[in-house]
C-alpha positions, 0 to 999 in steps of 0.5 A: 266514826260510826262507833262513836255515836252514842246509842246508850246513855253510858258507855263503859269505860275499858280502863278505869272501870275494870282497872282503877289501880293501874289507872291510878297508876296512869294518872301519876305517870301522866304529864310529869312537866305540868304542860297541860295544867300550864296551858290550862293557867292560861287560858281557863284560869280556875281561881275563884270559881266553881268548877265541874269535872266530868268523868273524874273516876277516881277523883285524881284531879279534884284536889288539884283543880279545888286548889285554887277554885272556889268550889269544885263538883266531881260528876261520875257515872259508874257507882264504884268510882263515885264511892271511890272519889268520895273516900278520896276527897271526904274533909274537903269542904270544896269539893263534892261528888256526885253519881251523873253523866255529861248529858245529863250532869246534876246541876242547875242550870248557869250554876258553874262557871268551868266544865272541865272534861280529861280523856272523858266522854268527848271524843268527837262526832257523837258527843253533841248531848254533852256538849248542850249539857255543858252550856246549859250548865255554865254561867255567862261567859263560862268556859268548857275545856276538854282535854284529849289524847292527840292521835297525831302526836307518835308514837302514843297516837300511832297506837291509838289509831292501830286500836281505831281504825275508824277513827279519822284525826281530821273529822274530830278535828273539824268536828271541834272547830265548827263547834266553835273550840280553841284548839292547843297541842301540847307534847307532854312526857309521862314517866313510869317508875320501872317497867312492871309499872309501864306495862300494867299501864300500855296493857288497860290502854290498849288490844293485847297485840298493840299493847306487846307493841307499845312496851316493846317501843317504849323500852327502846325509846329507853335504851341506854338511859340510866336509872330505873325511870322510863319516859313515854311522849305523848301528845294531847289536844286542850280544847276550849270553848267559852260561853259568850257573855252578852247579847250576841245572837239575833231574832227572826225580826233582827232585834238582839236576844240572850243566848 
């Protein structure tokens, strides 16, 4: 897990930073049946809430979040993506896009109700500064929700582990459990319009050799299907932690104090 310990403020994303158009296709392909959104609706109500999307990228999820939220702030460290997200959400008065990092959110203390991060920054041990920053900006009773890929779900998880030999799923699960997160495992399906779209997405997610394997296995999964659409099963973890709403901690003399 040493490779996940952050020595610098921002670690460049190997996919969306360099291939934003292919990543847009990936976003459109993901969770086509809305399974992740269903878990969020049940466990992280956002209606009428102030929400921040950490690592919002080109802003793909901002409009969906803003459909029910009172306000949405997208935070992204990469200037070209900040500009792209800003153009995307221009004219939506509920959405603001700002440059910033998970460790230094450009928000005031106790200013939001929900911190949402999807496949961005919070990958396990080493993300402690971001967890502390999320707690800083959350109001009492607010929620931090992290949506991340689940390496325990085949075949996508196998391809991830082939490229990340030092990634330990048990260590990551133990880390988040110790940090007080509830884990909801979600089985989703990705859908691609054609083999070319599928290949373009998998090639930005994996090394060349693993990508070739992923493309071949996805084609085998879809062998014999009618139509041009291709489907791929992909598992996620939805990690949820609520910020305490009241007096729960004790001081040295045993009297309660604010968390």
